[in-house]
C-alpha positions as CSV (number, residue, x, y, z in Angstrom):
1,M,69.5,64.4,102.1
2,N,71.1,67.1,104.0
3,E,74.9,68.7,103.8
4,V,76.1,66.8,107.1
5,T,74.5,63.5,106.0
6,E,76.4,64.1,102.4
7,A,79.6,64.8,104.2
8,L,79.5,61.8,106.4
9,M,78.3,59.3,103.5
10,A,81.3,60.8,101.3
11,R,83.6,59.8,104.0
12,V,82.4,56.1,104.2
13,R,82.6,55.9,100.6
14,A,86.1,57.3,100.6
15,A,86.9,55.1,103.4
16,R,85.3,52.0,101.5
17,A,87.4,53.0,98.3
18,A,90.8,53.5,100.4
19,L,90.2,50.1,102.0
20,A,89.7,48.3,98.9
21,A,92.7,49.7,97.3
22,A,94.7,48.8,100.1
23,L,93.4,45.5,100.1
24,S,94.2,45.6,96.3
25,A,97.8,46.5,97.0
26,A,98.2,43.8,99.7
27,D,99.6,46.4,102.1
28,A,99.0,45.3,105.9
29,Y,99.6,48.9,107.1
30,A,97.3,50.7,104.8
31,V,94.7,47.8,105.3
32,A,94.9,48.4,109.1
33,V,94.8,52.4,108.4
34,A,91.8,52.4,106.1
35,Q,90.0,49.9,108.4
36,D,90.2,52.1,111.2
37,E,89.1,54.9,108.9
38,L,86.1,53.2,107.8
39,D,85.4,52.0,111.6
40,D,85.6,55.5,112.6
41,A,83.5,57.0,109.6
42,I,80.5,54.5,109.9
43,R,80.5,54.9,114.0
44,L,80.1,58.7,113.2
45,A,77.7,58.6,110.6
46,R,75.4,56.1,113.0
47,R,76.1,58.7,115.9
48,H,74.2,61.2,113.8
49,G,71.2,58.8,112.6
50,V,72.9,58.1,109.1
51,D,71.8,54.6,108.2
52,T,75.1,53.3,106.1
53,E,73.4,49.9,105.4
54,A,70.7,51.1,103.8
55,T,72.8,52.9,101.2
56,G,75.0,50.0,100.7
57,T,78.0,51.7,102.2
58,D,77.8,49.5,105.6
59,E,80.8,47.4,106.4
60,G,79.8,44.2,107.8
């Protein structure tokens, strides 16, 4: 895995963690922000050919 791939995957993992924390806290605003970040991270990873689904980091 190269540095770009590692950075993209780290961003996806961090976004998933933030979403889980927001859901756990029942904070609607934080959930919306975290979901947007996760969607953006996955979109960017896919644009660069990173298969987030194969690593278990895909959301849906």
